[in-house]
Backbone as a chain_set.jsonl record, in Angstrom:
{"seq": "MLKKYNLDVFKNLLVKKRDLLKCVFSTLLFQVSVTSLVLYFIRRNNYLNNSYFEGLKLPITVIIINTCLIFAMLSKNMEFNHRFILFVLFSIVNGVLLGVVTKYFSINIINAALASTCLIFILFLIVGFVIVYFKIDLSWMRVFLLYALLGYIIYLIASYFIPVINGYERYATTFGLIMFSVFILYDTNNILLKYSDTNIDCIRGSLSYYQDIINIFVHMLRKRRR", "coords": {"N": [[25.909, 7.882, -19.135], [25.029, 5.604, -16.588], [25.586, 6.261, -13.187], [27.019, 4.298, -10.664], [27.011, 2.78, -7.412], [30.018, 1.863, -5.748], [30.422, -1.523, -4.947], [31.04, -2.129, -2.296], [30.422, 0.269, -1.055], [27.68, 0.345, -1.455], [26.94, -1.885, 0.03], [27.648, -0.941, 2.543], [25.774, 1.073, 2.805], [23.424, -0.444, 3.02], [23.983, -1.757, 5.393], [24.046, 0.407, 7.106], [21.385, 1.143, 6.983], [20.214, -1.027, 8.077], [18.881, -1.529, 10.596], [16.676, 0.158, 10.299], [15.461, -0.988, 8.027], [14.852, -3.541, 9.015], [12.974, -2.844, 10.955], [11.001, -1.625, 9.355], [10.158, -3.74, 7.599], [9.445, -5.801, 9.363], [7.386, -4.602, 10.796], [5.655, -4.113, 8.658], [5.078, -6.767, 7.837], [3.724, -7.718, 10.098], [1.467, -6.012, 10.177], [0.212, -6.546, 7.733], [-0.444, -9.168, 8.203], [-2.316, -8.848, 10.271], [-4.367, -7.522, 8.873], [-5.0, -9.557, 7.043], [-5.993, -11.583, 8.745], [-8.264, -10.324, 9.785], [-9.68, -9.942, 7.42], [-10.154, -12.633, 6.734], [-11.792, -13.377, 8.898], [-14.03, -11.724, 8.494], [-14.969, -12.692, 6.044], [-15.804, -15.22, 6.832], [-17.958, -14.774, 8.493], [-21.141, -14.182, 8.063], [-22.969, -12.491, 9.231], [-22.279, -9.898, 9.104], [-23.213, -8.876, 6.794], [-25.079, -6.379, 5.803], [-27.114, -3.424, 5.184], [-25.447, -1.277, 5.737], [-22.825, -2.214, 5.383], [-22.961, -2.99, 2.768], [-23.425, -0.753, 1.223], [-22.455, 2.647, 0.251], [-21.629, 3.759, 2.565], [-19.73, 2.424, 4.16], [-17.169, 2.466, 2.647], [-16.783, 5.296, 2.619], [-16.689, 5.866, 5.342], [-14.38, 4.389, 6.018], [-12.424, 5.787, 4.554], [-12.439, 8.26, 5.873], [-11.713, 7.51, 8.522], [-9.218, 6.283, 8.004], [-7.744, 8.452, 6.981], [-7.587, 10.136, 9.232], [-6.154, 8.442, 10.966], [-3.734, 8.131, 9.574], [-2.674, 10.751, 9.582], [-2.349, 10.99, 12.32], [-0.519, 8.907, 12.898], [1.765, 9.819, 11.599], [2.398, 12.104, 12.883], [4.404, 14.339, 14.879], [6.413, 13.92, 17.883], [5.545, 11.514, 19.188], [5.507, 8.349, 20.691], [6.96, 5.227, 19.572], [5.442, 2.905, 20.167], [2.849, 3.907, 20.419], [2.378, 4.84, 17.835], [2.503, 2.406, 16.549], [0.27, 1.048, 17.59], [-1.78, 2.613, 16.539], [-1.342, 2.004, 13.89], [-2.059, -0.674, 13.893], [-4.82, -0.421, 14.337], [-5.439, 0.879, 11.963], [-4.843, -1.177, 10.156], [-6.767, -3.051, 10.893], [-9.16, -1.724, 10.25], [-8.894, -1.531, 7.458], [-8.824, -4.227, 6.915], [-11.449, -4.964, 7.51], [-12.841, -3.612, 5.478], [-11.722, -4.852, 3.183], [-12.504, -7.451, 3.709], [-15.272, -7.31, 3.368], [-15.404, -6.502, 0.684], [-14.143, -8.666, -0.659], [-15.987, -10.67, -0.4], [-17.427, -10.902, -2.656], [-15.935, -12.308, -4.409], [-14.476, -15.361, -5.591], [-12.584, -17.841, -3.766], [-10.476, -18.763, -5.261], [-9.94, -16.69, -7.08], [-9.194, -14.721, -5.269], [-6.872, -15.861, -4.144], [-5.276, -15.973, -6.426], [-5.038, -13.254, -7.023], [-3.699, -12.445, -4.733], [-1.28, -13.866, -4.959], [-0.28, -12.68, -7.288], [0.012, -10.078, -6.378], [2.016, -10.354, -4.402], [4.129, -11.182, -6.049], [4.46, -8.924, -7.727], [5.135, -6.991, -5.815], [7.577, -7.976, -4.743], [9.143, -8.038, -7.066], [9.216, -5.294, -7.887], [10.327, -4.24, -5.615], [12.898, -5.332, -5.64], [13.827, -4.156, -8.012], [13.73, -1.544, -7.14], [15.819, -1.512, -5.254], [17.933, -1.98, -6.995], [17.866, 0.355, -8.505], [18.673, 2.219, -6.595], [21.251, 1.276, -6.228], [22.4, 2.097, -8.606], [22.569, 4.739, -8.098], [20.391, 6.477, -8.522], [18.232, 9.014, -7.917], [14.942, 9.274, -7.049], [13.404, 11.428, -6.311], [12.3, 13.417, -7.884], [10.026, 12.311, -8.904], [7.979, 12.694, -7.168], [6.099, 14.849, -7.402], [4.775, 14.207, -9.807], [3.681, 11.68, -9.19], [2.016, 12.408, -7.105], [0.124, 14.102, -8.349], [-0.912, 12.27, -10.161], [-2.059, 10.429, -8.411], [-3.988, 12.025, -7.098], [-5.614, 12.711, -9.28], [-6.525, 10.176, -9.94], [-7.949, 9.47, -7.647], [-9.999, 11.359, -7.768], [-11.251, 10.465, -10.078], [-12.176, 7.931, -9.158], [-13.997, 8.696, -7.18], [-15.846, 10.11, -8.737], [-16.754, 8.031, -10.322], [-18.46, 6.646, -8.686], [-20.81, 7.988, -8.859], [-21.306, 8.601, -11.486], [-22.026, 6.785, -14.374], [-19.608, 4.581, -15.769], [-17.905, 3.82, -18.755], [-17.218, 0.509, -19.736], [-14.764, -0.076, -21.007], [-13.192, 2.155, -20.338], [-13.073, 1.839, -17.604], [-11.551, -0.458, -17.382], [-9.092, 0.458, -18.396], [-8.542, 2.38, -16.469], [-8.217, 0.817, -14.2], [-5.914, -0.607, -14.892], [-4.155, 1.537, -15.069], [-4.136, 2.385, -12.377], [-2.999, 0.128, -11.186], [-0.428, 0.111, -12.311], [0.48, 2.586, -11.371], [0.547, 2.296, -8.516], [2.407, 0.291, -8.364], [4.69, 1.592, -9.272], [4.921, 3.309, -7.161], [6.103, 1.664, -5.264], [8.76, 1.57, -6.093], [9.41, 4.263, -5.712], [8.971, 4.562, -2.943], [10.825, 2.742, -1.892], [13.161, 3.966, -2.722], [13.055, 6.313, -1.19], [13.208, 5.266, 1.421], [15.769, 4.118, 1.48], [17.467, 6.222, 0.764], [16.595, 8.607, 1.93], [15.274, 8.343, 4.425], [15.693, 8.091, 8.017], [16.948, 6.198, 10.837], [14.565, 6.215, 12.649], [11.612, 6.204, 14.751], [9.387, 7.339, 13.532], [10.061, 7.33, 10.813], [10.272, 4.621, 10.395], [7.595, 3.752, 10.731], [6.478, 5.327, 8.734], [7.71, 4.296, 6.422], [6.895, 1.546, 6.429], [4.137, 1.938, 6.39], [3.799, 3.14, 3.897], [4.597, 1.053, 2.133], [2.659, -0.807, 2.92], [0.244, 0.384, 2.066], [0.742, 0.406, -0.672], [0.755, -2.361, -1.222], [-1.876, -3.166, -0.464], [-3.443, -1.638, -2.22], [-2.544, -2.573, -4.722], [-3.35, -5.225, -4.523], [-6.174, -4.906, -4.425], [-6.592, -3.836, -6.965], [-5.724, -5.921, -8.56], [-7.729, -7.75, -8.002], [-9.884, -6.426, -9.189], [-9.116, -6.49, -11.872], [-9.18, -9.242, -12.387], [-11.794, -9.761, -12.127], [-13.015, -9.198, -14.469]], "CA": [[26.138, 6.595, -18.486], [24.525, 5.554, -15.223], [26.549, 6.159, -12.101], [26.635, 3.252, -9.721], [27.815, 2.671, -6.209], [30.943, 0.777, -5.526], [29.67, -2.565, -4.253], [31.287, -1.99, -0.855], [29.672, 1.44, -0.603], [26.27, -0.051, -1.428], [26.791, -2.762, 1.196], [27.691, -0.085, 3.733], [24.482, 1.746, 2.88], [22.466, -1.409, 3.541], [24.311, -1.976, 6.806], [23.619, 1.618, 7.798], [19.916, 1.148, 7.018], [19.782, -2.358, 8.5], [17.878, -1.453, 11.662], [15.471, 0.755, 9.735], [14.836, -1.971, 7.149], [14.263, -4.565, 9.871], [11.768, -2.26, 11.563], [9.994, -1.415, 8.305], [9.609, -4.984, 7.066], [8.783, -6.551, 10.434], [6.109, -3.906, 11.032], [4.821, -4.378, 7.483], [4.614, -8.151, 7.891], [2.742, -7.838, 11.174], [0.23, -5.311, 9.824], [-0.431, -7.304, 6.654], [-1.016, -10.353, 8.856], [-3.521, -8.393, 10.965], [-5.387, -7.294, 7.848], [-5.393, -10.861, 6.494], [-6.815, -12.269, 9.737], [-9.564, -9.638, 9.829], [-10.335, -10.288, 6.145], [-10.616, -14.021, 6.865], [-12.894, -13.386, 9.85], [-15.196, -11.096, 7.87], [-15.492, -13.605, 5.029], [-16.409, -16.381, 7.466], [-19.102, -14.368, 9.32], [-22.101, -13.534, 7.185], [-23.867, -11.577, 9.917], [-21.867, -8.535, 8.805], [-23.871, -8.449, 5.56], [-26.258, -5.54, 5.995], [-27.139, -2.27, 4.293], [-24.305, -0.404, 5.997], [-21.621, -2.788, 4.794], [-23.134, -3.192, 1.334], [-23.561, 0.516, 0.531], [-21.321, 3.546, 0.154], [-21.274, 4.28, 3.886], [-18.502, 1.805, 4.659], [-15.968, 3.069, 2.042], [-16.626, 6.681, 3.06], [-16.24, 5.796, 6.735], [-12.992, 3.918, 6.011], [-11.587, 6.888, 4.073], [-12.343, 9.258, 6.945], [-10.922, 6.934, 9.619], [-7.838, 6.099, 7.544], [-7.108, 9.772, 6.889], [-7.288, 10.574, 10.604], [-5.111, 7.579, 11.514], [-2.476, 8.433, 8.892], [-2.161, 12.004, 10.132], [-1.933, 10.732, 13.705], [0.68, 8.068, 12.887], [2.91, 10.564, 11.082], [2.596, 13.325, 13.663], [5.639, 14.353, 15.654], [6.321, 13.794, 19.346], [4.749, 10.352, 19.586], [6.337, 7.168, 20.862], [6.762, 4.188, 18.56], [4.355, 2.012, 20.577], [1.574, 4.563, 20.117], [2.229, 4.802, 16.376], [2.267, 1.021, 16.181], [-1.119, 0.74, 17.94], [-2.607, 3.275, 15.527], [-1.162, 1.224, 12.664], [-2.887, -1.871, 14.061], [-6.201, 0.012, 14.088], [-5.49, 1.131, 10.526], [-4.856, -2.485, 9.495], [-8.063, -3.675, 11.175], [-10.176, -1.019, 9.46], [-8.745, -1.952, 6.063], [-9.202, -5.634, 6.855], [-12.915, -5.007, 7.459], [-13.257, -3.21, 4.127], [-11.339, -5.901, 2.247], [-13.338, -8.617, 3.992], [-16.576, -7.083, 2.738], [-15.211, -6.472, -0.77], [-13.78, -9.972, -1.198], [-17.129, -11.586, -0.355], [-17.966, -11.011, -4.012], [-14.968, -13.028, -5.229], [-14.198, -16.731, -5.163], [-11.302, -17.999, -3.095], [-9.456, -18.94, -6.301], [-9.601, -15.36, -7.578], [-8.482, -14.041, -4.189], [-5.526, -16.443, -4.061], [-4.532, -15.549, -7.614], [-4.728, -11.83, -6.843], [-2.697, -12.369, -3.672], [-0.014, -14.33, -5.523], [0.185, -11.643, -8.22], [0.426, -8.934, -5.563], [3.32, -10.697, -3.811], [5.116, -11.195, -7.128], [4.696, -7.536, -8.136], [5.84, -6.287, -4.737], [8.963, -8.458, -4.68], [9.829, -7.62, -8.285], [9.483, -3.857, -7.87], [11.23, -3.992, -4.5], [14.248, -5.635, -6.133], [14.175, -3.096, -8.962], [13.978, -0.353, -6.332], [17.173, -1.626, -4.71], [18.866, -1.831, -8.114], [17.869, 1.781, -8.847], [19.53, 2.875, -5.6], [22.625, 0.863, -6.527], [22.875, 2.936, -9.711], [22.591, 6.117, -7.607], [19.316, 7.245, -9.143], [17.342, 9.614, -6.933], [13.604, 9.396, -7.638], [12.65, 12.502, -5.66], [11.592, 14.187, -8.9], [8.757, 11.652, -9.229], [6.983, 12.979, -6.133], [5.031, 15.713, -7.919], [4.021, 13.463, -10.816], [2.898, 10.647, -8.509], [0.974, 13.078, -6.324], [-0.941, 14.522, -9.266], [-1.527, 11.057, -10.697], [-2.894, 9.874, -7.346], [-5.14, 12.91, -6.908], [-6.494, 12.534, -10.433], [-7.142, 8.85, -9.86], [-8.943, 9.533, -6.575], [-11.144, 12.109, -8.312], [-11.94, 9.544, -10.994], [-12.88, 6.913, -8.389], [-15.148, 9.336, -6.545], [-16.816, 10.404, -9.784], [-17.299, 6.777, -10.838], [-19.538, 6.219, -7.801], [-22.026, 8.74, -9.162], [-21.485, 8.697, -12.934], [-21.722, 5.5, -15.029], [-18.338, 4.571, -16.497], [-17.836, 2.85, -19.838], [-16.404, -0.637, -19.317], [-13.406, 0.052, -21.527], [-12.495, 3.159, -19.54], [-12.834, 1.278, -16.274], [-10.432, -1.387, -17.52], [-7.883, 1.266, -18.52], [-8.312, 3.033, -15.177], [-7.692, -0.21, -13.303], [-4.524, -0.843, -15.303], [-3.401, 2.729, -14.67], [-3.964, 2.325, -10.937], [-2.068, -0.958, -10.885], [0.918, 0.583, -12.667], [0.839, 3.698, -10.497], [0.917, 1.821, -7.184], [3.642, -0.47, -8.519], [5.758, 2.584, -9.328], [5.061, 3.823, -5.802], [7.04, 0.791, -4.551], [10.09, 2.064, -6.448], [9.591, 5.563, -5.07], [9.059, 4.366, -1.494], [12.12, 2.101, -1.63], [14.169, 5.012, -2.901], [12.997, 7.191, -0.022], [13.674, 4.555, 2.614], [17.21, 3.89, 1.419], [18.237, 7.444, 0.548], [16.097, 9.785, 2.651], [14.801, 8.097, 5.781], [16.653, 7.803, 9.076], [16.531, 5.124, 11.742], [13.717, 6.802, 13.678], [10.335, 5.485, 14.8], [8.441, 7.91, 12.574], [10.425, 6.87, 9.471], [9.924, 3.2, 10.346], [6.157, 3.674, 10.473], [6.223, 5.939, 7.427], [8.122, 3.357, 5.386], [6.019, 0.368, 6.423], [2.812, 2.391, 5.988], [3.836, 3.342, 2.441], [4.566, -0.274, 1.513], [1.363, -1.42, 3.231], [-0.767, 0.944, 1.161], [1.052, -0.094, -2.016], [0.327, -3.757, -1.305], [-3.335, -3.227, -0.409], [-3.999, -1.082, -3.462], [-2.242, -3.495, -5.819], [-4.232, -6.381, -4.324], [-7.529, -4.513, -4.841], [-6.622, -3.674, -8.421], [-5.639, -7.248, -9.156], [-9.086, -8.302, -7.904], [-10.726, -5.762, -10.197], [-8.727, -6.983, -13.197], [-9.571, -10.638, -12.538], [-13.251, -9.833, -12.116], [-13.508, -9.018, -15.822]], "C": [[25.659, 6.65, -17.037], [25.67, 5.449, -14.224], [26.093, 5.069, -11.148], [27.564, 3.264, -8.506], [28.901, 1.626, -6.393], [30.209, -0.246, -4.677], [29.843, -2.457, -2.74], [30.509, -0.806, -0.283], [28.185, 1.106, -0.487], [25.997, -0.969, -0.236], [26.791, -1.955, 2.489], [26.381, 0.67, 3.916], [23.436, 0.815, 3.478], [22.714, -1.707, 5.017], [23.842, -0.79, 7.636], [22.106, 1.643, 7.978], [19.356, -0.155, 7.585], [18.684, -2.305, 9.549], [16.568, -0.865, 11.152], [14.725, -0.257, 8.868], [14.18, -3.091, 7.956], [12.954, -4.073, 10.479], [10.65, -2.124, 10.542], [9.348, -2.727, 7.896], [8.953, -5.848, 8.147], [7.432, -5.923, 10.768], [5.147, -4.169, 9.891], [4.238, -5.78, 7.533], [3.533, -8.335, 8.95], [1.413, -7.206, 10.76], [-0.514, -6.005, 8.691], [-1.086, -8.558, 7.222], [-2.305, -9.997, 9.59], [-4.664, -8.196, 9.972], [-5.904, -8.609, 7.278], [-6.301, -11.623, 7.452], [-8.208, -11.643, 9.822], [-10.358, -9.953, 8.569], [-10.931, -11.693, 6.229], [-11.829, -14.1, 7.786], [-14.167, -12.826, 9.223], [-15.821, -12.025, 6.837], [-16.224, -14.786, 5.64], [-17.673, -16.044, 8.261], [-20.072, -13.532, 8.509], [-23.01, -12.535, 7.884], [-23.478, -10.116, 9.677], [-22.465, -8.031, 7.497], [-25.137, -7.675, 5.899], [-26.122, -4.308, 5.127], [-25.931, -1.359, 4.5], [-23.062, -0.92, 5.287], [-21.734, -2.939, 3.282], [-23.145, -1.881, 0.567], [-22.276, 1.331, 0.501], [-20.833, 4.012, 1.525], [-19.952, 3.708, 4.385], [-17.251, 2.394, 4.01], [-15.723, 4.501, 2.51], [-16.119, 6.728, 4.493], [-14.781, 5.386, 6.821], [-12.048, 5.034, 5.576], [-11.367, 7.917, 5.176], [-11.461, 8.746, 8.078], [-9.466, 6.791, 9.219], [-7.085, 7.418, 7.479], [-6.697, 10.273, 8.269], [-6.135, 9.758, 11.201], [-3.75, 7.867, 10.881], [-1.854, 9.71, 9.442], [-1.649, 11.797, 11.554], [-0.631, 9.939, 13.742], [1.925, 8.844, 12.492], [3.143, 11.883, 11.811], [3.873, 13.213, 14.49], [5.34, 14.122, 17.139], [5.364, 12.674, 19.782], [5.667, 9.146, 19.675], [5.986, 6.101, 19.833], [5.58, 3.284, 18.9], [2.991, 2.602, 20.246], [1.321, 4.574, 18.602], [1.858, 3.38, 15.926], [0.812, 0.623, 16.46], [-2.073, 1.381, 16.931], [-2.532, 2.53, 14.197], [-2.003, -0.052, 12.726], [-4.353, -1.538, 13.797], [-6.426, 0.26, 12.602], [-5.615, -0.179, 9.758], [-6.194, -3.191, 9.7], [-9.16, -3.048, 10.327], [-10.109, -1.449, 7.998], [-9.081, -3.426, 5.886], [-10.709, -5.803, 6.78], [-13.399, -4.678, 6.05], [-12.93, -4.301, 3.11], [-12.172, -7.163, 2.455], [-14.698, -8.506, 3.34], [-16.451, -7.149, 1.221], [-14.97, -7.868, -1.331], [-14.893, -11.009, -1.086], [-17.708, -11.821, -1.746], [-17.033, -11.799, -4.943], [-14.766, -14.433, -4.68], [-12.816, -16.792, -4.531], [-10.18, -18.18, -4.107], [-8.999, -17.595, -6.852], [-8.795, -14.598, -6.538], [-7.049, -14.552, -4.085], [-4.662, -16.022, -5.244], [-4.119, -14.09, -7.509], [-3.647, -11.648, -5.792], [-1.324, -12.783, -4.187], [0.578, -13.28, -6.464], [0.697, -10.423, -7.459], [1.802, -9.168, -4.954], [4.422, -10.649, -4.866], [5.477, -9.779, -7.557], [5.5, -6.791, -7.082], [7.311, -6.69, -4.688], [9.758, -7.972, -5.88], [10.199, -6.142, -8.236], [10.367, -3.465, -6.694], [12.678, -4.231, -4.926], [14.72, -4.558, -7.101], [14.483, -1.804, -8.214], [15.375, -0.354, -5.724], [18.218, -1.438, -5.814], [18.989, -0.359, -8.522], [18.758, 2.56, -7.876], [20.989, 2.528, -5.851], [23.229, 1.722, -7.638], [22.775, 4.43, -9.39], [21.571, 7.006, -8.299], [18.363, 7.714, -8.048], [15.987, 9.867, -7.599], [12.759, 10.491, -6.99], [11.808, 13.294, -6.654], [10.223, 13.593, -9.244], [7.637, 12.047, -8.276], [5.807, 13.783, -6.676], [4.158, 14.953, -8.902], [3.144, 12.387, -10.171], [1.759, 11.261, -7.708], [-0.193, 13.496, -7.21], [-1.657, 13.316, -9.868], [-2.482, 10.447, -9.671], [-4.146, 10.714, -7.124], [-6.14, 12.763, -8.057], [-7.231, 11.206, -10.384], [-8.211, 8.814, -8.771], [-10.193, 10.262, -7.044], [-11.952, 11.23, -9.251], [-12.756, 8.511, -10.226], [-14.124, 7.488, -7.714], [-16.243, 9.598, -7.567], [-17.496, 9.145, -10.298], [-18.407, 6.215, -9.954], [-20.875, 6.836, -8.212], [-22.331, 8.822, -10.655], [-21.132, 7.352, -13.566], [-20.455, 5.6, -15.877], [-18.377, 3.489, -17.568], [-16.857, 1.748, -19.461], [-14.954, -0.533, -19.774], [-12.583, 1.028, -20.718], [-12.163, 2.617, -18.155], [-11.652, 0.312, -16.311], [-9.105, -0.626, -17.623], [-7.521, 1.924, -17.189], [-7.726, 2.045, -14.177], [-6.235, -0.512, -13.612], [-3.633, 0.325, -14.893], [-3.117, 2.711, -13.168], [-2.954, 1.272, -10.528], [-0.632, -0.536, -11.175], [1.381, 1.667, -11.7], [1.297, 3.215, -9.125], [2.152, 0.918, -7.222], [4.84, 0.474, -8.559], [5.991, 3.202, -7.946], [6.037, 2.964, -4.981], [8.472, 1.231, -4.834], [10.388, 3.36, -5.704], [9.779, 5.415, -3.561], [10.384, 3.717, -1.103], [13.252, 3.11, -1.723], [14.217, 5.941, -1.694], [13.579, 6.525, 1.219], [15.19, 4.432, 2.628], [18.021, 5.181, 1.355], [17.832, 8.612, 1.435], [15.803, 9.526, 4.122], [15.942, 7.785, 6.737], [16.109, 6.692, 9.968], [15.78, 5.731, 12.931], [12.369, 6.095, 13.654], [9.342, 6.03, 13.788], [8.765, 7.447, 11.16], [10.163, 5.379, 9.312], [8.446, 3.031, 10.012], [5.825, 4.235, 9.105], [6.57, 4.978, 6.295], [7.202, 2.154, 5.3], [4.604, 0.742, 6.001], [2.737, 2.591, 4.475], [3.769, 2.01, 1.709], [3.21, -0.948, 1.722], [0.294, -0.923, 2.267], [-0.525, 0.513, -0.276], [0.495, -1.506, -2.197], [-1.194, -3.87, -1.346], [-3.951, -2.736, -1.71], [-3.72, -1.979, -4.656], [-3.148, -4.716, -5.728], [-5.652, -6.075, -4.802], [-7.615, -4.397, -6.352], [-6.467, -5.003, -9.139], [-6.992, -7.952, -9.082], [-9.978, -7.724, -8.992], [-10.396, -6.26, -11.605], [-9.23, -8.407, -13.416], [-11.093, -10.823, -12.504], [-13.801, -9.777, -13.522], [-13.304, -10.273, -16.661]], "O": [[25.872, 7.648, -16.348], [26.595, 4.656, -14.393], [24.901, 4.942, -10.864], [28.716, 3.692, -8.57], [28.722, 0.636, -7.102], [29.453, 0.124, -3.779], [28.891, -2.673, -1.989], [30.001, -0.87, 0.837], [27.515, 1.527, 0.456], [24.965, -0.855, 0.424], [26.033, -2.245, 3.414], [25.931, 0.882, 5.042], [22.654, 1.222, 4.338], [21.774, -1.887, 5.792], [23.306, -0.958, 8.732], [21.603, 2.109, 9.0], [18.142, -0.36, 7.572], [17.659, -2.971, 9.403], [15.487, -1.323, 11.521], [13.503, -0.373, 8.958], [13.083, -3.539, 7.623], [11.957, -4.796, 10.512], [9.498, -2.461, 10.817], [8.122, -2.824, 7.849], [7.992, -6.56, 7.857], [6.451, -6.631, 10.995], [3.963, -4.42, 10.116], [3.044, -5.968, 7.299], [2.542, -9.029, 8.72], [0.353, -7.796, 10.969], [-1.744, -6.047, 8.694], [-2.158, -8.961, 6.773], [-3.277, -10.751, 9.541], [-5.786, -8.646, 10.204], [-7.104, -8.763, 7.054], [-7.274, -12.243, 7.022], [-9.208, -12.353, 9.92], [-11.562, -10.202, 8.634], [-12.078, -11.911, 5.839], [-12.788, -14.811, 7.489], [-15.251, -13.383, 9.399], [-17.044, -12.139, 6.754], [-17.167, -15.305, 5.042], [-18.394, -16.956, 8.666], [-19.862, -12.339, 8.293], [-23.746, -11.804, 7.222], [-24.239, -9.205, 10.001], [-22.248, -6.878, 7.126], [-26.157, -8.272, 6.245], [-25.132, -4.154, 4.412], [-25.446, -0.742, 3.552], [-22.333, -0.151, 4.661], [-20.72, -3.008, 2.588], [-22.898, -1.886, -0.639], [-21.176, 0.811, 0.692], [-19.753, 4.592, 1.637], [-19.143, 4.43, 4.968], [-16.337, 2.795, 4.731], [-14.581, 4.88, 2.771], [-15.237, 7.52, 4.825], [-14.021, 5.957, 7.601], [-10.983, 5.208, 6.168], [-10.249, 8.387, 5.386], [-10.568, 9.453, 8.544], [-8.571, 7.133, 9.993], [-5.922, 7.495, 7.876], [-5.588, 10.775, 8.449], [-5.252, 10.309, 11.858], [-2.728, 7.849, 11.568], [-0.659, 9.753, 9.734], [-0.629, 12.368, 11.941], [0.264, 10.255, 14.525], [3.017, 8.566, 12.988], [3.985, 12.684, 11.404], [4.355, 12.113, 14.76], [4.19, 14.129, 17.577], [4.496, 12.873, 20.631], [6.52, 8.953, 18.809], [4.878, 6.068, 19.296], [4.798, 2.933, 18.017], [2.08, 1.88, 19.839], [0.199, 4.349, 18.147], [1.018, 3.187, 15.047], [0.194, -0.066, 15.648], [-3.055, 0.764, 16.52], [-3.52, 2.433, 13.469], [-2.589, -0.462, 11.724], [-5.049, -2.288, 13.111], [-7.465, -0.102, 12.05], [-6.402, -0.279, 8.817], [-6.697, -3.852, 8.791], [-9.991, -3.753, 9.753], [-11.138, -1.702, 7.372], [-9.567, -3.832, 4.831], [-11.202, -6.68, 6.071], [-14.254, -5.371, 5.497], [-13.764, -4.638, 2.27], [-12.506, -7.859, 1.497], [-15.224, -9.488, 2.817], [-17.277, -7.766, 0.548], [-15.531, -8.222, -2.369], [-14.763, -12.111, -1.618], [-18.394, -12.815, -1.985], [-17.318, -11.938, -6.132], [-14.869, -14.67, -3.476], [-11.985, -15.908, -4.736], [-9.044, -17.79, -3.84], [-7.806, -17.384, -7.068], [-7.829, -13.912, -6.873], [-6.116, -13.76, -3.951], [-3.471, -15.748, -5.092], [-2.996, -13.726, -7.859], [-2.773, -10.794, -5.939], [-0.322, -12.133, -3.891], [1.782, -13.021, -6.442], [1.692, -9.812, -7.848], [2.658, -8.283, -4.986], [5.514, -10.14, -4.612], [6.653, -9.46, -7.731], [6.43, -6.051, -7.406], [8.189, -5.831, -4.6], [10.904, -7.544, -5.742], [11.342, -5.77, -8.505], [11.082, -2.465, -6.765], [13.568, -3.439, -4.616], [15.861, -4.1, -7.028], [15.383, -1.056, -8.597], [16.039, 0.681, -5.683], [19.258, -0.817, -5.595], [20.079, 0.114, -8.845], [19.504, 3.45, -8.285], [21.866, 3.379, -5.706], [24.42, 2.034, -7.614], [22.879, 5.276, -10.278], [21.861, 8.158, -8.623], [17.765, 6.902, -7.342], [15.901, 10.588, -8.593], [11.534, 10.481, -7.109], [10.732, 13.785, -6.311], [9.365, 14.276, -9.803], [6.469, 11.767, -8.545], [4.651, 13.435, -6.436], [2.932, 15.043, -8.841], [1.992, 12.206, -10.566], [0.666, 10.699, -7.641], [-1.355, 13.272, -6.868], [-2.873, 13.345, -10.059], [-3.577, 10.005, -10.017], [-5.242, 10.172, -6.977], [-7.349, 12.699, -7.839], [-8.406, 11.119, -10.739], [-9.26, 8.196, -8.951], [-11.313, 9.839, -6.756], [-13.182, 11.246, -9.227], [-13.899, 8.234, -10.589], [-15.174, 6.847, -7.681], [-17.42, 9.346, -7.309], [-18.67, 9.175, -10.667], [-19.208, 5.4, -10.409], [-21.937, 6.275, -7.943], [-23.468, 9.079, -11.048], [-20.045, 6.827, -13.32], [-20.254, 6.572, -16.605], [-18.83, 2.373, -17.315], [-15.784, 2.025, -18.925], [-14.032, -0.859, -19.027], [-11.412, 0.774, -20.436], [-11.1, 2.904, -17.603], [-10.848, 0.271, -15.38], [-8.112, -1.02, -17.011], [-6.348, 2.015, -16.827], [-6.841, 2.396, -13.397], [-5.418, -0.656, -12.703], [-2.508, 0.134, -14.432], [-1.998, 2.987, -12.738], [-2.145, 1.494, -9.628], [0.271, -0.796, -10.379], [2.532, 1.669, -11.263], [2.322, 3.671, -8.62], [2.863, 0.796, -6.224], [5.878, 0.197, -7.958], [7.115, 3.571, -7.604], [6.723, 3.484, -4.101], [9.305, 1.263, -3.928], [11.468, 3.535, -5.14], [10.643, 6.065, -2.972], [10.993, 4.094, -0.102], [14.177, 3.109, -0.911], [15.296, 6.311, -1.232], [14.341, 7.135, 1.97], [15.823, 4.619, 3.667], [19.149, 5.225, 1.845], [18.635, 9.516, 1.67], [16.052, 10.383, 4.969], [16.998, 7.292, 6.342], [14.947, 6.302, 9.854], [16.28, 5.759, 14.056], [12.015, 5.459, 12.661], [8.538, 5.275, 13.241], [7.85, 7.193, 10.376], [9.862, 4.919, 8.211], [8.088, 2.262, 9.119], [4.985, 3.685, 8.393], [5.821, 4.856, 5.326], [6.773, 1.781, 4.208], [3.934, -0.041, 5.327], [1.734, 2.251, 3.848], [2.983, 1.848, 0.776], [2.679, -1.584, 0.812], [-0.471, -1.714, 1.717], [-1.476, 0.28, -1.022], [-0.153, -1.805, -3.2], [-1.738, -4.596, -2.177], [-4.875, -3.354, -2.238], [-4.582, -2.131, -5.522], [-3.656, -5.19, -6.744], [-6.263, -6.884, -5.5], [-8.604, -4.814, -6.954], [-7.026, -5.19, -10.22], [-7.361, -8.676, -10.007], [-10.736, -8.449, -9.636], [-11.292, -6.431, -12.433], [-9.663, -8.744, -14.518], [-11.608, -11.898, -12.812], [-14.913, -10.242, -13.774], [-13.666, -10.296, -17.837]]}, "num_chains": 1, "name": "protein.A"}
């Protein structure tokens, strides 16, 4: 039988995490807004269409920059304002990439993918809170999610150089969508059960949700392209 919190105990947990949750979600909302504005700007300005933005150089550059920014944001001995500025740069870089990618999709497809992304995030966020209410610790999922993510990254890299059968690509997209949705459950579990009200955990939590949202959005675009 599942163990569950007494309702008062669960409320006390939420009160205890209130400041952290406010920081996480306010930071997340701001960074998603930054990415959306950059995406909109890129879509409206066709002068950014050139060989650099159309080829593999941009994704590779984004991966390198994002990796450096993530390590910097999660490093110790840094003030919140500095982490926040790095997060803004991270959001801008991803907004540029998404702006270039979404040029190949109609506004209707983009809006549909965005609506689906919001629905998935809210749904899995609620489920994540319910899981915590039933006192289920998802720490054991870390290894499985890490290996799943690494395997998926290897597949994506290989797909740039090796032709992929359409059926396999569809399955891979579905797998990625499910994986990043499950990450929302895992991240929610960490925020409520593991993280403290510190600036690094605030950025870590909002960064995790941000990446979940961006990846789900991209995968929804890929699914609707077929």
